[in-house]
All heavy atoms as a GROMACS GRO file, in nm:
protein
  458
    1MET      N    1   4.163   1.322   0.267
    1MET     CA    2   4.148   1.399   0.390
    1MET      C    3   4.032   1.340   0.469
    1MET      O    4   3.928   1.306   0.413
    1MET     CB    5   4.123   1.545   0.354
    1MET     CG    6   4.100   1.632   0.476
    1MET     SD    7   4.066   1.803   0.435
    1MET     CE    8   4.232   1.865   0.428
    2ALA      N    9   4.048   1.329   0.599
    2ALA     CA   10   3.944   1.272   0.686
    2ALA      C   11   3.826   1.367   0.695
    2ALA      O   12   3.841   1.489   0.698
    2ALA     CB   13   4.001   1.247   0.824
    3LYS      N   14   3.709   1.308   0.701
    3LYS     CA   15   3.586   1.387   0.714
    3LYS      C   16   3.538   1.381   0.859
    3LYS      O   17   3.548   1.277   0.923
    3LYS     CB   18   3.479   1.329   0.622
    3LYS     CG   19   3.352   1.408   0.620
    3LYS     CD   20   3.252   1.350   0.522
    3LYS     CE   21   3.123   1.430   0.529
    3LYS     NZ   22   3.022   1.378   0.439
    4ASN      N   23   3.487   1.491   0.909
    4ASN     CA   24   3.432   1.494   1.044
    4ASN      C   25   3.302   1.416   1.048
    4ASN      O   26   3.228   1.412   0.950
    4ASN     CB   27   3.406   1.637   1.091
    4ASN     CG   28   3.533   1.716   1.111
    4ASN    OD1   29   3.637   1.660   1.138
    4ASN    ND2   30   3.525   1.846   1.097
    5ALA      N   31   3.273   1.357   1.162
    5ALA     CA   32   3.147   1.284   1.180
    5ALA      C   33   3.032   1.383   1.182
    5ALA      O   34   3.046   1.496   1.228
    5ALA     CB   35   3.150   1.206   1.310
    6GLU      N   36   2.919   1.342   1.128
    6GLU     CA   37   2.801   1.427   1.129
    6GLU      C   38   2.677   1.342   1.151
    6GLU      O   39   2.672   1.227   1.110
    6GLU     CB   40   2.789   1.508   1.001
    6GLU     CG   41   2.778   1.423   0.875
    6GLU     CD   42   2.776   1.506   0.748
    6GLU    OE1   43   2.669   1.554   0.711
    6GLU    OE2   44   2.884   1.520   0.689
    7LEU      N   45   2.579   1.401   1.217
    7LEU     CA   46   2.452   1.335   1.242
    7LEU      C   47   2.364   1.353   1.119
    7LEU      O   48   2.335   1.465   1.079
    7LEU     CB   49   2.384   1.394   1.366
    7LEU     CG   50   2.247   1.338   1.400
    7LEU    CD1   51   2.256   1.190   1.434
    7LEU    CD2   52   2.185   1.416   1.515
    8LEU      N   53   2.323   1.243   1.059
    8LEU     CA   54   2.242   1.251   0.938
    8LEU      C   55   2.093   1.251   0.967
    8LEU      O   56   2.017   1.320   0.901
    8LEU     CB   57   2.276   1.134   0.844
    8LEU     CG   58   2.422   1.129   0.796
    8LEU    CD1   59   2.444   1.006   0.711
    8LEU    CD2   60   2.457   1.256   0.721
    9ALA      N   61   2.053   1.175   1.067
    9ALA     CA   62   1.911   1.168   1.099
    9ALA      C   63   1.893   1.106   1.237
    9ALA      O   64   1.982   1.039   1.289
    9ALA     CB   65   1.838   1.083   0.996
   10THR      N   66   1.778   1.131   1.298
   10THR     CA   67   1.743   1.068   1.424
   10THR      C   68   1.619   0.983   1.403
   10THR      O   69   1.541   1.006   1.311
   10THR     CB   70   1.714   1.172   1.534
   10THR    OG1   71   1.607   1.255   1.491
   10THR    CG2   72   1.836   1.256   1.564
   11ALA      N   73   1.603   0.883   1.487
   11ALA     CA   74   1.486   0.796   1.479
   11ALA      C   75   1.414   0.799   1.613
   11ALA      O   76   1.478   0.802   1.718
   11ALA     CB   77   1.528   0.654   1.445
   12GLY      N   78   1.284   0.803   1.611
   12GLY     CA   79   1.208   0.801   1.735
   12GLY      C   80   1.208   0.937   1.802
   12GLY      O   81   1.230   1.040   1.739
   13ASP      N   82   1.186   0.937   1.932
   13ASP     CA   83   1.180   1.059   2.010
   13ASP      C   84   1.322   1.107   2.040
   13ASP      O   85   1.398   1.039   2.109
   13ASP     CB   86   1.104   1.032   2.141
   13ASP     CG   87   1.082   1.156   2.223
   13ASP    OD1   88   1.118   1.267   2.177
   13ASP    OD2   89   1.030   1.143   2.334
   14ALA      N   90   1.357   1.222   1.989
   14ALA     CA   91   1.493   1.273   2.005
   14ALA      C   92   1.514   1.350   2.136
   14ALA      O   93   1.625   1.388   2.168
   14ALA     CB   94   1.529   1.362   1.886
   15SER      N   95   1.407   1.372   2.211
   15SER     CA   96   1.422   1.445   2.337
   15SER      C   97   1.474   1.352   2.446
   15SER      O   98   1.447   1.232   2.446
   15SER     CB   99   1.290   1.508   2.379
   15SER     OG  100   1.195   1.408   2.405
   16ALA      N  101   1.549   1.409   2.536
   16ALA     CA  102   1.606   1.331   2.646
   16ALA      C  103   1.539   1.374   2.777
   16ALA      O  104   1.509   1.491   2.796
   16ALA     CB  105   1.756   1.353   2.655
   17SER      N  106   1.521   1.281   2.866
   17SER     CA  107   1.462   1.314   2.996
   17SER      C  108   1.564   1.387   3.082
   17SER      O  109   1.685   1.377   3.061
   17SER     CB  110   1.415   1.187   3.067
   17SER     OG  111   1.527   1.113   3.113
   18ARG      N  112   1.514   1.459   3.179
   18ARG     CA  113   1.602   1.531   3.272
   18ARG      C  114   1.693   1.435   3.348
   18ARG      O  115   1.810   1.464   3.372
   18ARG     CB  116   1.519   1.614   3.368
   18ARG     CG  117   1.446   1.729   3.303
   18ARG     CD  118   1.358   1.807   3.400
   18ARG     NE  119   1.441   1.878   3.497
   18ARG     CZ  120   1.425   1.870   3.629
   18ARG    NH1  121   1.328   1.799   3.680
   18ARG    NH2  122   1.504   1.937   3.710
   19ASP      N  123   1.638   1.320   3.388
   19ASP     CA  124   1.718   1.221   3.460
   19ASP      C  125   1.833   1.170   3.375
   19ASP      O  126   1.945   1.153   3.423
   19ASP     CB  127   1.631   1.103   3.505
   19ASP     CG  128   1.531   1.142   3.612
   19ASP    OD1  129   1.558   1.237   3.688
   19ASP    OD2  130   1.425   1.078   3.619
   20TYR      N  131   1.805   1.146   3.248
   20TYR     CA  132   1.910   1.100   3.156
   20TYR      C  133   2.018   1.206   3.142
   20TYR      O  134   2.138   1.175   3.147
   20TYR     CB  135   1.851   1.066   3.019
   20TYR     CG  136   1.959   1.036   2.917
   20TYR    CD1  137   2.020   0.912   2.913
   20TYR    CD2  138   2.002   1.134   2.828
   20TYR    CE1  139   2.120   0.885   2.821
   20TYR    CE2  140   2.102   1.109   2.737
   20TYR     CZ  141   2.161   0.984   2.734
   20TYR     OH  142   2.260   0.959   2.644
   21LEU      N  143   1.978   1.331   3.124
   21LEU     CA  144   2.076   1.438   3.107
   21LEU      C  145   2.165   1.453   3.231
   21LEU      O  146   2.286   1.473   3.218
   21LEU     CB  147   2.006   1.570   3.076
   21LEU     CG  148   1.938   1.577   2.939
   21LEU    CD1  149   1.860   1.708   2.926
   21LEU    CD2  150   2.038   1.562   2.827
   22LEU      N  151   2.106   1.442   3.348
   22LEU     CA  152   2.184   1.451   3.471
   22LEU      C  153   2.284   1.335   3.479
   22LEU      O  154   2.403   1.356   3.509
   22LEU     CB  155   2.094   1.451   3.594
   22LEU     CG  156   2.164   1.455   3.730
   22LEU    CD1  157   2.245   1.584   3.746
   22LEU    CD2  158   2.064   1.440   3.843
   23ALA      N  159   2.240   1.215   3.449
   23ALA     CA  160   2.329   1.099   3.452
   23ALA      C  161   2.441   1.113   3.349
   23ALA      O  162   2.557   1.080   3.376
   23ALA     CB  163   2.250   0.971   3.427
   24TYR      N  164   2.408   1.165   3.232
   24TYR     CA  165   2.507   1.184   3.127
   24TYR      C  166   2.612   1.287   3.171
   24TYR      O  167   2.732   1.264   3.155
   24TYR     CB  168   2.438   1.230   2.998
   24TYR     CG  169   2.533   1.251   2.884
   24TYR    CD1  170   2.578   1.144   2.808
   24TYR    CD2  171   2.580   1.379   2.852
   24TYR    CE1  172   2.667   1.162   2.704
   24TYR    CE2  173   2.669   1.399   2.748
   24TYR     CZ  174   2.712   1.290   2.674
   24TYR     OH  175   2.801   1.309   2.572
   25GLN      N  176   2.567   1.398   3.226
   25GLN     CA  177   2.661   1.501   3.272
   25GLN      C  178   2.752   1.448   3.383
   25GLN      O  179   2.872   1.477   3.385
   25GLN     CB  180   2.585   1.625   3.319
   25GLN     CG  181   2.518   1.699   3.205
   25GLN     CD  182   2.427   1.809   3.252
   25GLN    OE1  183   2.356   1.793   3.350
   25GLN    NE2  184   2.430   1.921   3.182
   26LYS      N  185   2.697   1.369   3.474
   26LYS     CA  186   2.780   1.308   3.579
   26LYS      C  187   2.882   1.213   3.519
   26LYS      O  188   2.997   1.208   3.564
   26LYS     CB  189   2.692   1.234   3.679
   26LYS     CG  190   2.616   1.324   3.773
   26LYS     CD  191   2.534   1.240   3.870
   26LYS     CE  192   2.459   1.320   3.970
   26LYS     NZ  193   2.384   1.236   4.065
   27ALA      N  194   2.842   1.137   3.418
   27ALA     CA  195   2.934   1.043   3.353
   27ALA      C  196   3.048   1.118   3.285
   27ALA      O  197   3.164   1.074   3.291
   27ALA     CB  198   2.859   0.957   3.252
   28VAL      N  199   3.018   1.230   3.223
   28VAL     CA  200   3.123   1.310   3.160
   28VAL      C  201   3.221   1.362   3.265
   28VAL      O  202   3.343   1.353   3.247
   28VAL     CB  203   3.062   1.427   3.079
   28VAL    CG1  204   3.169   1.526   3.035
   28VAL    CG2  205   2.985   1.374   2.958
   29LEU      N  206   3.168   1.412   3.375
   29LEU     CA  207   3.256   1.460   3.482
   29LEU      C  208   3.342   1.348   3.538
   29LEU      O  209   3.463   1.367   3.562
   29LEU     CB  210   3.172   1.523   3.595
   29LEU     CG  211   3.107   1.656   3.563
   29LEU    CD1  212   3.010   1.695   3.675
   29LEU    CD2  213   3.211   1.764   3.542
   30PHE      N  214   3.283   1.230   3.558
   30PHE     CA  215   3.359   1.119   3.611
   30PHE      C  216   3.470   1.075   3.513
   30PHE      O  217   3.580   1.040   3.554
   30PHE     CB  218   3.267   1.001   3.644
   30PHE     CG  219   3.337   0.890   3.716
   30PHE    CD1  220   3.382   0.907   3.846
   30PHE    CD2  221   3.362   0.769   3.654
   30PHE    CE1  222   3.449   0.807   3.913
   30PHE    CE2  223   3.428   0.667   3.720
   30PHE     CZ  224   3.472   0.686   3.850
   31THR      N  225   3.440   1.079   3.385
   31THR     CA  226   3.541   1.045   3.284
   31THR      C  227   3.656   1.145   3.288
   31THR      O  228   3.773   1.106   3.278
   31THR     CB  229   3.478   1.040   3.143
   31THR    OG1  230   3.376   0.941   3.143
   31THR    CG2  231   3.581   1.007   3.036
   32LEU      N  232   3.624   1.272   3.303
   32LEU     CA  233   3.730   1.373   3.315
   32LEU      C  234   3.816   1.348   3.439
   32LEU      O  235   3.938   1.364   3.436
   32LEU     CB  236   3.668   1.513   3.321
   32LEU     CG  237   3.602   1.563   3.193
   32LEU    CD1  238   3.529   1.694   3.219
   32LEU    CD2  239   3.703   1.577   3.081
   33TYR      N  240   3.751   1.305   3.547
   33TYR     CA  241   3.824   1.270   3.669
   33TYR      C  242   3.915   1.150   3.645
   33TYR      O  243   4.032   1.151   3.682
   33TYR     CB  244   3.724   1.243   3.782
   33TYR     CG  245   3.786   1.182   3.905
   33TYR    CD1  246   3.867   1.257   3.988
   33TYR    CD2  247   3.763   1.049   3.937
   33TYR    CE1  248   3.925   1.202   4.101
   33TYR    CE2  249   3.820   0.993   4.050
   33TYR     CZ  250   3.901   1.070   4.132
   33TYR     OH  251   3.958   1.014   4.243
   34GLN      N  252   3.861   1.048   3.581
   34GLN     CA  253   3.941   0.927   3.554
   34GLN      C  254   4.060   0.958   3.463
   34GLN      O  255   4.166   0.896   3.477
   34GLN     CB  256   3.856   0.819   3.490
   34GLN     CG  257   3.763   0.749   3.586
   34GLN     CD  258   3.685   0.638   3.519
   34GLN    OE1  259   3.635   0.653   3.408
   34GLN    NE2  260   3.674   0.526   3.588
   35ASP      N  261   4.041   1.051   3.372
   35ASP     CA  262   4.149   1.089   3.279
   35ASP      C  263   4.249   1.184   3.343
   35ASP      O  264   4.347   1.223   3.279
   35ASP     CB  265   4.091   1.152   3.153
   35ASP     CG  266   4.018   1.052   3.065
   35ASP    OD1  267   4.032   0.930   3.088
   35ASP    OD2  268   3.947   1.097   2.972
   36GLY      N  269   4.226   1.223   3.467
   36GLY     CA  270   4.319   1.309   3.538
   36GLY      C  271   4.301   1.457   3.509
   36GLY      O  272   4.388   1.537   3.543
   37LEU      N  273   4.191   1.494   3.447
   37LEU     CA  274   4.168   1.634   3.415
   37LEU      C  275   4.094   1.709   3.526
   37LEU      O  276   4.091   1.831   3.526
   37LEU     CB  277   4.090   1.645   3.283
   37LEU     CG  278   4.165   1.585   3.163
   37LEU    CD1  279   4.075   1.578   3.042
   37LEU    CD2  280   4.289   1.668   3.133
   38LEU      N  281   4.034   1.635   3.617
   38LEU     CA  282   3.969   1.692   3.735
   38LEU      C  283   4.025   1.623   3.859
   38LEU      O  284   4.055   1.504   3.856
   38LEU     CB  285   3.817   1.669   3.734
   38LEU     CG  286   3.731   1.744   3.635
   38LEU    CD1  287   3.586   1.701   3.650
   38LEU    CD2  288   3.743   1.893   3.654
   39GLU      N  289   4.039   1.700   3.965
   39GLU     CA  290   4.075   1.641   4.094
   39GLU      C  291   3.947   1.598   4.164
   39GLU      O  292   3.837   1.639   4.126
   39GLU     CB  293   4.150   1.744   4.178
   39GLU     CG  294   4.283   1.783   4.118
   39GLU     CD  295   4.354   1.891   4.196
   39GLU    OE1  296   4.306   1.928   4.306
   39GLU    OE2  297   4.456   1.939   4.147
   40GLN      N  298   3.959   1.516   4.266
   40GLN     CA  299   3.840   1.463   4.334
   40GLN      C  300   3.752   1.574   4.390
   40GLN      O  301   3.629   1.569   4.378
   40GLN     CB  302   3.877   1.366   4.445
   40GLN     CG  303   3.753   1.305   4.508
   40GLN     CD  304   3.780   1.177   4.581
   40GLN    OE1  305   3.888   1.123   4.575
   40GLN    NE2  306   3.679   1.127   4.649
   41ASN      N  307   3.812   1.675   4.450
   41ASN     CA  308   3.730   1.784   4.505
   41ASN      C  309   3.658   1.860   4.394
   41ASN      O  310   3.544   1.904   4.412
   41ASN     CB  311   3.813   1.878   4.592
   41ASN     CG  312   3.919   1.953   4.516
   41ASN    OD1  313   3.970   1.906   4.415
   41ASN    ND2  314   3.954   2.070   4.565
   42GLN      N  315   3.720   1.876   4.278
   42GLN     CA  316   3.655   1.940   4.165
   42GLN      C  317   3.537   1.856   4.116
   42GLN      O  318   3.431   1.910   4.083
   42GLN     CB  319   3.752   1.962   4.050
   42GLN     CG  320   3.861   2.063   4.080
   42GLN     CD  321   3.966   2.067   3.973
   42GLN    OE1  322   4.018   1.964   3.931
   42GLN    NE2  323   3.997   2.188   3.925
   43LEU      N  324   3.556   1.726   4.111
   43LEU     CA  325   3.449   1.634   4.072
   43LEU      C  326   3.332   1.646   4.167
   43LEU      O  327   3.217   1.663   4.124
   43LEU     CB  328   3.501   1.490   4.069
   43LEU     CG  329   3.398   1.380   4.047
   43LEU    CD1  330   3.336   1.391   3.908
   43LEU    CD2  331   3.459   1.244   4.070
   44GLU      N  332   3.359   1.640   4.296
   44GLU     CA  333   3.252   1.647   4.396
   44GLU      C  334   3.177   1.780   4.390
   44GLU      O  335   3.054   1.782   4.396
   44GLU     CB  336   3.311   1.624   4.535
   44GLU     CG  337   3.360   1.482   4.556
   44GLU     CD  338   3.442   1.464   4.683
   44GLU    OE1  339   3.462   1.564   4.757
   44GLU    OE2  340   3.486   1.351   4.708
   45GLN      N  341   3.250   1.890   4.377
   45GLN     CA  342   3.185   2.021   4.369
   45GLN      C  343   3.101   2.035   4.242
   45GLN      O  344   2.991   2.090   4.244
   45GLN     CB  345   3.290   2.134   4.374
   45GLN     CG  346   3.354   2.150   4.510
   45GLN     CD  347   3.252   2.190   4.615
   45GLN    OE1  348   3.163   2.271   4.592
   45GLN    NE2  349   3.264   2.130   4.732
   46SER      N  350   3.151   1.983   4.131
   46SER     CA  351   3.078   1.990   4.005
   46SER      C  352   2.949   1.908   4.012
   46SER      O  353   2.844   1.953   3.964
   46SER     CB  354   3.166   1.939   3.890
   46SER     OG  355   3.278   2.021   3.874
   47ILE      N  356   2.956   1.791   4.074
   47ILE     CA  357   2.836   1.708   4.087
   47ILE      C  358   2.735   1.776   4.178
   47ILE      O  359   2.615   1.776   4.148
   47ILE     CB  360   2.874   1.567   4.137
   47ILE    CG1  361   2.943   1.490   4.023
   47ILE    CG2  362   2.750   1.491   4.185
   47ILE    CD1  363   2.996   1.355   4.061
   48LYS      N  364   2.782   1.837   4.286
   48LYS     CA  365   2.690   1.910   4.375
   48LYS      C  366   2.619   2.022   4.300
   48LYS      O  367   2.498   2.042   4.314
   48LYS     CB  368   2.766   1.968   4.494
   48LYS     CG  369   2.800   1.867   4.601
   48LYS     CD  370   2.874   1.933   4.716
   48LYS     CE  371   2.922   1.831   4.815
   48LYS     NZ  372   3.001   1.892   4.924
   49LYS      N  373   2.693   2.097   4.218
   49LYS     CA  374   2.633   2.206   4.141
   49LYS      C  375   2.531   2.153   4.041
   49LYS      O  376   2.423   2.211   4.024
   49LYS     CB  377   2.741   2.286   4.068
   49LYS     CG  378   2.817   2.378   4.158
   49LYS     CD  379   2.915   2.463   4.081
   49LYS     CE  380   2.989   2.556   4.173
   49LYS     NZ  381   3.077   2.648   4.102
   50LEU      N  382   2.564   2.044   3.974
   50LEU     CA  383   2.469   1.983   3.881
   50LEU      C  384   2.340   1.943   3.951
   50LEU      O  385   2.230   1.969   3.901
   50LEU     CB  386   2.530   1.859   3.815
   50LEU     CG  387   2.620   1.878   3.696
   50LEU    CD1  388   2.678   1.745   3.651
   50LEU    CD2  389   2.547   1.945   3.582
   51GLU      N  390   2.354   1.879   4.066
   51GLU     CA  391   2.236   1.834   4.140
   51GLU      C  392   2.153   1.952   4.190
   51GLU      O  393   2.030   1.945   4.189
   51GLU     CB  394   2.278   1.741   4.254
   51GLU     CG  395   2.328   1.608   4.202
   51GLU     CD  396   2.385   1.518   4.309
   51GLU    OE1  397   2.418   1.566   4.420
   51GLU    OE2  398   2.400   1.397   4.281
   52GLN      N  399   2.220   2.061   4.229
   52GLN     CA  400   2.146   2.181   4.271
   52GLN      C  401   2.067   2.239   4.153
   52GLN      O  402   1.952   2.277   4.167
   52GLN     CB  403   2.241   2.285   4.327
   52GLN     CG  404   2.294   2.253   4.464
   52GLN     CD  405   2.401   2.353   4.510
   52GLN    OE1  406   2.456   2.427   4.430
   52GLN    NE2  407   2.431   2.349   4.640
   53GLN      N  408   2.131   2.245   4.037
   53GLN     CA  409   2.064   2.295   3.918
   53GLN      C  410   1.946   2.206   3.882
   53GLN      O  411   1.841   2.254   3.843
   53GLN     CB  412   2.160   2.301   3.800
   53GLN     CG  413   2.265   2.408   3.812
   53GLN     CD  414   2.369   2.400   3.703
   53GLN    OE1  415   2.365   2.311   3.617
   53GLN    NE2  416   2.464   2.491   3.704
   54PHE      N  417   1.965   2.076   3.897
   54PHE     CA  418   1.861   1.980   3.866
   54PHE      C  419   1.739   2.001   3.955
   54PHE      O  420   1.625   1.998   3.910
   54PHE     CB  421   1.916   1.839   3.883
   54PHE     CG  422   1.819   1.729   3.850
   54PHE    CD1  423   1.791   1.695   3.719
   54PHE    CD2  424   1.756   1.658   3.952
   54PHE    CE1  425   1.701   1.593   3.690
   54PHE    CE2  426   1.667   1.556   3.924
   54PHE     CZ  427   1.641   1.524   3.792
   55ARG      N  428   1.764   2.025   4.085
   55ARG     CA  429   1.654   2.044   4.181
   55ARG      C  430   1.582   2.177   4.161
   55ARG      O  431   1.462   2.187   4.184
   55ARG     CB  432   1.706   2.034   4.324
   55ARG     CG  433   1.739   1.894   4.368
   55ARG     CD  434   1.762   1.887   4.518
   55ARG     NE  435   1.872   1.970   4.564
   55ARG     CZ  436   2.000   1.932   4.570
   55ARG    NH1  437   2.033   1.811   4.531
   55ARG    NH2  438   2.093   2.013   4.614
   56THR      N  439   1.655   2.280   4.121
   56THR     CA  440   1.596   2.413   4.112
   56THR      C  441   1.541   2.447   3.973
   56THR      O  442   1.472   2.546   3.960
   56THR     CB  443   1.696   2.522   4.153
   56THR    OG1  444   1.810   2.516   4.068
   56THR    CG2  445   1.736   2.505   4.299
   57SER      N  446   1.571   2.367   3.873
   57SER     CA  447   1.521   2.398   3.738
   57SER      C  448   1.375   2.355   3.725
   57SER      O  449   1.328   2.264   3.794
   57SER     CB  450   1.606   2.330   3.632
   57SER     OG  451   1.591   2.190   3.639
   58THR      N  452   1.305   2.422   3.637
   58THR     CA  453   1.162   2.390   3.618
   58THR      C  454   1.140   2.304   3.499
   58THR      O  455   1.214   2.285   3.414
   58THR     CB  456   1.080   2.519   3.601
   58THR    OG1  457   1.134   2.595   3.493
   58THR    CG2  458   1.079   2.597   3.729
   0.00000   0.00000   0.00000
């Protein structure tokens, strides 16, 4: 039986910067768009919401 992947350990600083997280979230949205799971207007609206959250978060 196949085993699920699991994270065993991390090395170095495991925290991610806010800029990295924003870029990662945009990349996920773009991948969903490329796979046909989001329409262009959904992609654009989602990116706008992410950027608004990014600007307003502390």
